[in-house]
RODREN-808032 format. One line per 5 residues: number of its first residue (from 1); their letters; for each residue x, y, z of N, C-alpha, C. Coordinates in steps of 0.02 Angstrom, whole numbers, plus 50000, padded with zeros to 5 digits. Layout:
N
NUM> A> X/Y/Z/X/Y/Z/X/Y/Z; ...
This chain:
62
1> XXXXX> 49166/50497/49506/49226/50461/49486/49210/50387/49479; 49236/50356/49428/49224/50285/49417/49263/50243/49467; 49237/50183/49481/49269/50138/49529/49341/50121/49507; 49352/50109/49442/49420/50091/49420/49469/50147/49431; 49447/50208/49424/49492/50265/49437/49511/50268/49510
6> XXXXX> 49465/50253/49554/49478/50255/49626/49524/50200/49647; 49514/50139/49622/49554/50082/49645/49625/50083/49618; 49638/50120/49565/49705/50123/49537/49746/50179/49566; 49719/50217/49613/49756/50273/49643/49816/50247/49681; 49869/50285/49680/49930/50267/49716/49931/50303/49783
11> XXXXX> 49943/50264/49836/49949/50292/49904/50022/50300/49922; 50038/50356/49953/50106/50366/49978/50112/50334/50047; 50173/50330/50072/50187/50294/50135/50144/50319/50193; 50138/50385/50201/50099/50412/50257/50027/50388/50255; 49998/50384/50195/49929/50361/50189/49923/50287/50206
16> XXXXX> 49972/50247/50184/49971/50175/50198/49979/50163/50273; 50023/50200/50304/50033/50195/50377/49968/50212/50413; 49934/50264/50391/49872/50285/50422/49817/50232/50413; 49811/50204/50353/49759/50155/50339/49770/50089/50375; 49833/50067/50379/49848/50001/50406/49863/50002/50481
21> XXXXX> 49886/50059/50506/49907/50063/50576/49975/50032/50587; 50011/50018/50533/50078/49987/50538/50132/50041/50533; 50190/50026/50560/50247/50071/50554/50281/50059/50486; 50324/50105/50466/50362/50096/50404/50404/50032/50407; 50434/50020/50465/50477/49961/50473/50437/49897/50466
26> XXXXX> 50378/49895/50496/50336/49835/50491/50312/49824/50419; 50293/49878/50385/50273/49872/50315/50330/49844/50274; 50390/49871/50283/50449/49848/50247/50462/49774/50261; 50458/49754/50324/50472/49684/50343/50420/49637/50312; 50356/49655/50317/50303/49613/50289/50309/49609/50213
31> XXXXX> 50328/49665/50182/50337/49665/50109/50393/49618/50089; 50448/49620/50125/50505/49576/50110/50488/49502/50120; 50442/49488/50166/50420/49420/50180/50365/49397/50131; 50343/49442/50088/50290/49426/50040/50221/49428/50071; 50214/49460/50128/50150/49462/50164/50115/49530/50160
36> XXXXX> 50142/49574/50118/50113/49641/50109/50121/49659/50035; 50074/49697/50006/50080/49716/49936/50147/49749/49919; 50172/49734/49860/50235/49763/49838/50227/49837/49821; 50277/49875/49837/50276/49947/49821/50287/49958/49747; 50267/50016/49723/50275/50036/49654/50323/50096/49653
41> XXXXX> 50373/50092/49610/50420/50147/49605/50387/50205/49568; 50394/50265/49596/50366/50325/49566/50420/50369/49536; 50481/50344/49535/50537/50382/49509/50578/50413/49566; 50642/50415/49556/50685/50440/49609/50680/50397/49670; 50674/50427/49728/50667/50389/49790/50595/50381/49812
46> XXXXX> 50548/50401/49769/50477/50399/49788/50447/50331/49772; 50406/50306/49818/50370/50244/49808/50298/50253/49831; 50256/50207/49809/50186/50208/49830/50157/50138/49824; 50095/50131/49844/50060/50068/49841/49993/50079/49808; 49969/50031/49770/49903/50036/49738/49849/50029/49792
51> XXXXX> 49802/50075/49792/49749/50075/49843/49709/50010/49840; 49698/49982/49781/49660/49920/49775/49696/49863/49810; 49762/49860/49805/49800/49807/49838/49801/49816/49914; 49806/49878/49937/49805/49891/50009/49736/49874/50038; 49683/49894/50003/49616/49878/50027/49604/49803/50029
56> XXXXX> 49628/49768/49979/49621/49695/49978/49660/49664/50037; 49720/49688/50049/49761/49663/50104/49725/49675/50171; 49698/49734/50180/49662/49750/50241/49602/49704/50248; 49566/49692/50193/49508/49648/50195/49523/49577/50214; 49582/49553/50195/49601/49484/50212/49624/49478/50284
61> XX> 49641/49534/50315/49666/49533/50384/49609/49535/50435; 49549/49553/50414/49493/49561/50461/49460/49494/50473
């Protein structure tokens, strides 16, 4: 698989929680404060986050 295909993958909330170690509430709060990547609407009530943005955010926190 090409790198661009991997980095554009959309992560669902459970995956983001697992990767970051944050709760849904903390993710929501940080997102509202502009300190966490913005979610992407997947239609209906479904949302996700771009894996490239989450990985970048994690990298800046270390």
